[in-house]
C-alpha positions, 0 to 999 in steps of 0.5 A: 776100288772102294767106289765100286762098292758104293751104293749111291754110285751104283744107283746113279749108274743104274739110273743113267743106264735106264735113261740111256736105254729109254732114250736110245730104244725109244728113239729107234722106235719113234724114228721107225714110226716117223718113217712109216707115217712119212711113207704114207705120202708116197704109198697111201694110207692103205698101202695100195698106191692111192696116195698124194704122190700118185695123184700129183704124178697124174696131175703132171701127166694131165698138165703135159697133155694140156700142153700138147693140145695147146701147142697145136693152137699156140706158139710153143713159147706162149706164156701160158705154156711156159707157166704150166710147163714150169709148174709141172717141172717144179712139181716133178722136182719137189724134194719135200712135202711143202715144196710139192704142195707149193708146186701143186698150187702153182700147177692148179693156177697155171692149169686153170688159166690154160683151160680158160685160154683153150676154152676160148680158142676154136678147138677141134671136137676131139681136142675139146674133149681131150682138154675137158677130160684132162681138166676134169682129171686135174680137178678130180685129183686135187679133190682126191688129195684133199681127202687123203689120210696123210695129213691126219696121220702126220698131224697125229704124229706131230701131236705125239712129238709134243707130249712128254716124254715123247718130246724128250726122246724126240729131242734127244734123237733129233726126230723132227715133225712131219711136214703137212701137205698144206 
């Protein structure tokens, strides 16, 4: 019972409580902040839905439209169709930001090749316009993605994680950096 009245013991207990409170409370705050920054990928930096994820969906739709036109002029199992279809599927199934970036890159390569092939094919006037419009949509959405604020927000969060004492709080709570879309 004497140890209960020991000032050193009380001071140690107080310090442990303070540190524990900082680590736990700071961890919860940091996790909420990470979640908010992570949601920018899907919701956009202004919360209006103009986001990388929305642009990626639009790119998939444009890719599907290119495939629809291509099937009118090419065999359904043509290598160009298979390649673009596979890239679209990979992008639609991407589970992480890095996977989405890699799949989007593959989609860009496959769509560029498909556009080149279709441009060298005798298309109807309506299909020429459709192909041109869909390729413009694909290109435009990639430009929009390149100006999106998600990467800036993610880099700022990741820099915050590298500073003391945030780095200690993050490590104690298992908070990891955000993936960049690049």
